[in-house]
C-alpha positions as CSV (number, residue, x, y, z in Angstrom):
1,X,9.0,-7.2,22.7
2,X,11.7,-5.7,23.4
3,X,13.7,-3.5,21.0
4,X,16.3,-5.1,19.5
5,X,13.5,-7.7,18.2
6,X,11.3,-5.6,17.3
7,X,14.2,-4.1,15.2
8,X,15.3,-7.5,13.8
9,X,11.1,-8.1,12.8
10,X,11.5,-4.8,11.1
11,X,14.5,-5.9,8.8
12,X,13.1,-9.1,8.1
13,X,9.6,-7.5,7.0
14,X,11.7,-4.9,4.7
15,X,13.2,-8.1,3.3
16,X,10.4,-10.3,3.1
17,X,8.6,-6.7,1.1
18,X,11.4,-6.0,-1.2
19,X,10.7,-9.7,-2.4
20,X,7.2,-9.6,-3.0
21,X,7.6,-6.6,-4.7
22,X,10.4,-8.2,-6.9
23,X,8.4,-10.7,-7.4
24,X,5.6,-8.6,-8.4
25,X,7.8,-7.4,-11.5
26,X,7.8,-10.7,-13.0
27,X,4.6,-10.2,-14.5
28,X,2.5,-7.2,-15.1
29,X,-0.3,-8.5,-13.6
30,X,0.7,-9.6,-10.1
31,X,2.1,-5.8,-9.3
32,X,-0.6,-4.8,-8.3
33,X,-0.8,-7.7,-5.7
34,X,2.4,-8.3,-4.7
35,X,2.0,-4.6,-3.4
36,X,-1.1,-5.8,-1.5
37,X,0.7,-8.7,-0.4
38,X,3.8,-6.6,0.8
39,X,1.5,-3.9,2.7
40,X,0.3,-6.7,4.8
41,X,3.4,-6.8,6.1
42,X,2.8,-3.2,6.9
43,X,-0.4,-4.1,8.5
44,X,1.2,-6.5,10.5
45,X,4.2,-4.5,11.8
46,X,1.5,-2.0,12.6
47,X,-0.6,-4.5,14.6
48,X,2.3,-5.8,17.0
49,X,5.0,-3.3,16.9
50,X,3.0,0.5,16.7
51,X,4.1,3.4,14.8
52,X,8.0,4.0,14.5
53,X,8.4,0.3,13.5
54,X,5.2,0.3,11.0
55,X,6.8,3.4,9.4
56,X,10.4,2.2,9.7
57,X,8.9,-1.5,7.5
58,X,7.2,0.9,5.0
59,X,10.1,3.5,4.5
60,X,12.9,0.6,4.1
61,X,10.8,-1.4,2.0
62,X,10.0,1.4,-0.5
63,X,13.7,2.9,-0.3
64,X,15.0,-0.4,-0.8
65,X,12.8,-1.4,-3.7
66,X,12.9,1.6,-5.6
67,X,17.4,1.4,-5.2
68,X,17.2,-2.5,-6.3
69,X,13.9,-3.5,-8.6
70,X,14.4,-2.9,-11.9
71,X,10.9,-1.7,-12.4
72,X,10.4,1.6,-10.0
73,X,6.8,1.9,-10.8
74,X,5.6,-0.7,-8.9
75,X,8.0,0.7,-5.7
76,X,6.1,4.1,-6.5
77,X,3.3,2.4,-6.4
78,X,4.2,0.6,-3.1
79,X,6.2,3.8,-1.7
80,X,2.5,6.0,-2.1
81,X,-0.7,3.5,-1.6
82,X,0.5,-0.2,-0.5
83,X,2.9,1.0,2.6
84,X,1.1,4.4,3.3
85,X,-2.7,3.0,3.4
86,X,-2.0,0.1,6.1
87,X,-0.3,3.1,8.3
88,X,-3.0,6.1,7.5
89,X,-5.7,2.9,8.1
90,X,-4.5,2.4,11.7
91,X,-4.4,6.0,12.7
92,X,-7.6,7.2,10.8
93,X,-9.5,4.5,12.5
94,X,-9.2,5.7,15.9
95,X,-11.1,8.9,15.1
96,X,-14.9,8.4,15.1
97,X,-16.0,6.4,12.0
98,X,-17.5,9.0,9.7
99,X,-14.5,11.5,10.3
100,X,-11.9,8.3,9.5
101,X,-14.0,7.8,5.9
102,X,-13.4,11.2,5.2
103,X,-9.7,11.8,6.5
104,X,-8.6,7.8,4.8
105,X,-10.6,9.5,1.7
106,X,-9.0,12.7,1.6
107,X,-5.2,11.5,1.9
108,X,-6.2,8.9,-0.5
109,X,-7.3,11.4,-3.1
110,X,-4.6,13.4,-2.0
111,X,-2.0,10.5,-2.7
112,X,-4.0,9.4,-6.2
113,X,-3.6,12.8,-7.7
114,X,0.4,13.0,-6.7
115,X,0.8,9.6,-8.3
116,X,-1.0,10.8,-11.4
117,X,1.0,14.0,-11.7
118,X,4.2,12.2,-11.4
119,X,3.3,9.6,-13.7
120,X,2.2,12.7,-16.3
121,X,5.3,15.0,-15.2
122,X,7.5,11.6,-15.0
123,X,7.2,9.4,-17.1
124,X,5.2,11.1,-20.1
125,X,2.1,9.1,-19.5
126,X,-0.4,10.1,-22.4
127,X,-4.3,9.8,-21.9
128,X,-5.1,8.6,-25.4
129,X,-3.9,5.3,-25.0
130,X,-6.7,4.9,-22.5
131,X,-9.2,6.7,-24.3
132,X,-10.7,3.7,-26.3
133,X,-9.3,4.8,-29.4
134,X,-10.0,8.7,-29.7
135,X,-14.0,7.6,-28.7
136,X,-13.7,9.3,-25.0
137,X,-12.3,12.8,-24.0
138,X,-9.7,12.8,-21.5
139,X,-11.8,14.3,-18.8
140,X,-14.1,11.4,-19.2
141,X,-11.0,9.1,-18.6
142,X,-9.9,11.0,-15.8
143,X,-13.2,10.7,-14.3
144,X,-13.8,6.6,-15.1
145,X,-10.4,6.6,-13.7
146,X,-11.1,8.6,-10.3
147,X,-14.3,6.0,-10.1
148,X,-12.7,3.0,-10.6
149,X,-9.3,4.1,-8.0
150,X,-12.4,5.3,-5.7
151,X,-13.9,1.8,-6.1
152,X,-10.7,-0.3,-5.4
153,X,-9.8,2.3,-2.1
154,X,-13.4,0.6,-0.8
155,X,-12.4,-2.8,-1.8
156,X,-8.6,-2.6,-0.3
157,X,-10.1,-1.0,3.1
158,X,-12.3,-4.1,3.6
159,X,-10.3,-6.6,2.2
160,X,-7.5,-4.4,5.1
161,X,-10.3,-5.0,7.6
162,X,-11.3,-8.7,7.1
163,X,-7.2,-9.7,7.2
164,X,-6.9,-8.1,10.2
165,X,-10.1,-9.4,11.9
166,X,-8.7,-13.0,10.6
167,X,-5.2,-12.3,12.1
168,X,-6.7,-11.7,15.8
169,X,-9.1,-14.5,15.6
170,X,-6.9,-17.0,14.2
171,X,-3.3,-16.4,14.0
172,X,-2.3,-14.3,16.3
173,X,-1.9,-16.5,19.2
174,X,0.2,-18.6,17.4
175,X,2.5,-16.5,16.0
176,X,2.7,-14.2,19.7
177,X,5.1,-17.4,21.4
178,X,7.1,-17.4,18.3
179,X,7.5,-13.4,18.7
180,X,8.1,-12.9,22.3
């Protein structure tokens, strides 16, 4: 594929990503779903166009979402997790399997704690609203949150792997003639 086609496809994927994130801002239930669907566009760019273009899709989608969407939390979550994780996954899985998992979990935790720090510092999040009416101490709320999001990482990684395999087995032969 020529550079012009790759750049055009990157722009189209970025626009679709912003549209999905905009749909995710319509309901609090759809925000994580929209982030995961927009991340699939980055995964597609990672498979078909490789490193500079997958970074372009993730960065353009996150920048446009931060500028255009009324709900900045969806754009921020996409920037820290949705757009970054498929790129991290592609790069980490070139390493041996155990080392790949160590890298993925370490970077995910770094991004998770960066997002938590932003939520507390920038948005003034109060943990007491998640403590079941004051019955749980803040440390327990944080520990349960970390465990929940670690489990979510494992499920998300498995889902991305399955979607990638499904794409290679079922869709790639149908999409490649269109891209050429």
